[in-house]
C-alpha positions, 0 to 999 in steps of 0.5 A: 275506735269511734267512727269518723263522724262520731269524732267530728261531732264530739270534737265540734260539740266540745269546741263550740260548747266551750267557746260560745260565750267567748265567741260573743265576747270576741265579736263584741270586742271587735265592735270597739276595735279599729278595723286596721287592728282586726288582724292582730287581735284575731291572731292574738285570740287564735294564739290563745286558743292554740296555747290552751289546746297545747296545754290541754294536750300536755296535761292529757299526756301526763294522765296516761297512767290513769285509767280512762274510766277514771278520767271521766270523773273530770265531768264534775269540773264542767258541772261545777262551772255550770253551777257557777254560771247558773248563779251568775247568769243574771250579771250584766255583761261587762262593757267592752273597751278597746284593747290590743293584741296582748290584752286579747291574748291574755284575756282569752287565755285566762278565760280558758279554764272551761276549755281545759276542763273539757278538752283535757279528758276529751284528748285523753279519752281515746288515744293519739289518733283520736286526739290528733283528729280532734286537734285538727277539727278544733283548728278548723272551728277556730278559723271559722270562729274568727272569720264568723266573728269578724262577719258578725260585727256587721250586725251589732244587734246580734252581737249584743243579743248574744253577749246578753243571752249567752250566759243563759245557755252556758250552764246547760252547755256545761252540763251536757259537756260533763255528760259527754266526758263521761260517755267518751271516757266510758266511765260507766261501761 
């Protein structure tokens, strides 16, 4: 069993690492959204993340018959995502258009492949108590994610900088998350 501090750090790194690009995209979306729609759009984004988390939990529970050490081989998925992100890092950021809650949910859910690639093995790696604590930590981070994105839009230059430069950091984050999966699953022990 990991120490509580280790679980908090690993869960935080997994959440932040998979949500960094989404964070700036969400903040950029809020910049073009009417203020009276912030609450609906924020709830839609949070609901999409919760749905992804439930899906990751369901899939990880289906993998209980597979030894945890083999689950660590899922590390190749974030590494493949890193290679893809590296190849496309120079692509200009897409222009943000106004969209409602349904589109926010759909887009946030559709962009969640990297989240699933990291969250599934993480939730499977160390048992039920560890998974429940990880889910709790993810929930706290999601609340902070939404609230800080709403606060960040008061600094449009920062949002623009993040949306422009996040693709440079994302490949390195995926590589690190792949290593994190290997370590958490004890693949090479």
